[in-house]
C-alpha positions, 0 to 999 in steps of 0.5 A: 500500500505504501509503495502504491502511494509512493508510485502514485505521488511520483507519477503525479509529480512527473506530470508537472501539471500540479494542482492547477492541472487537477483544477483545469481537468475539473476533477470531481473527486480528491485524488487518493494521494491528497486524502487524509486518514479517516477521522483526521478532520473529525475536529473540523468544527471549532469549539471556540467562537471566532469572536474570542480572537483578540483584535487590536486597533492600532489607531488607539496608539495615538490615544494610549500607546501603553494600552495598545502594548498591554493588549498586544502583550496579553494576546501574544502571551495567551493566544500567540495570534491577534488581528489588527485593524487600522494598520495603515495598509490602504484598502486599495492596496489590499484589494489589488493584491487579493485581485491578483498577485502581480509584480507591481501590486506585490511591491507596493503591498510589501512596502506597507507590510514592512512599515507595519512590521516595524511598528509591530516589532516596536510594540512587541518589544515594549510588551516585553518590557524592553526598549522599542528598538530591541527586536529590530536591532536583533535583525528580526525584520532583516528579511521579508518573504511575501508568499501568495497562496491560491486554494482552488475550490475543493470537491470533497473538503472533508477529505483533505487540508489546504495546508496541514497543521504547523507553526511558522519559523518566522519571527512574525507572520502578517497574513492577509486573507480574502473572505472565503476563510478556512484558517484555523488556529489551535487554542487549548487543544481546540481549533478556532476559525479565524475571521479574515484579518491580518495577524501576527505571531512572535516566539521568544523564550516561551513568553510569546507563543508561536501558534499552531495553525492550518487551512481547511479546504472549501467548496467555495473559492478560490481562496486567496491569502498573502503571508508576509514572513519576517525573519533574519537574513536567510543566508548561512551565517555564524550568528547565534540566536537564543533567549533575550538576555535582558529577560533572563534571571534566576526566576526566569531561566532560559528554556531554549538552547542557543542555535544558529540559523543554519541549525534551525532551518536544517531541521525545520525543512527536513521535518516538514509540516508534520504538526509538531513544533521544531522549536521544541527540539531546542528546549532545555 
């Protein structure tokens, strides 16, 4: 059975048609190589209301920056995920990037996401009780990788995922998705539907959570999403990463070993999206 599955995947790969080829062929059934084991999606229906997901209004910074920082701190510590509104990315730019991931639209969108990312890093730094430039000074936003995702309508959404369970390797992910929905995050062992709004996550010494998430398939569609992954320079280098020294004390010792980017990425990409956290491999 395993050999048959391998041969089927190999034959599909050799067609070079990809999922687009399946869409163009107007398939009415999900091919076996994309089907999940029976019962995998038994928890598809969320048990927590989507309205419970924290929403941070960045316009409130002009009234009380401390209040916004506190909201972000609470959301990052308890959810590892929050949505932002009044974030400064023009609606016209958002609609253009959703309408089609084209070169000019991508460049314009990326400029706004870089600005928003810088602002979020400042607020997250302050939420950690540190000066606002600390995360940026650690090269947390040295690189921005913007990726467009296209999820075609699925004839049998109960048989497969759009994207399987995983957590991101970036410092922050800012996600834009259209109104189709499908994104879910894992909250206290229950999956929660996410209303389509930008979101962000951050990892640092277990204080802020990198949330597990997945994308369901849907008969409606296509679904479009654009993810902006903030990270350090992805080229191999000798920089060692670990817990922020200013956050450590006898009462709050480090929970992770130091590691280089090469060490982390090697294991992360070898592991694949298997529903486990690669960061746990470095836990002390």
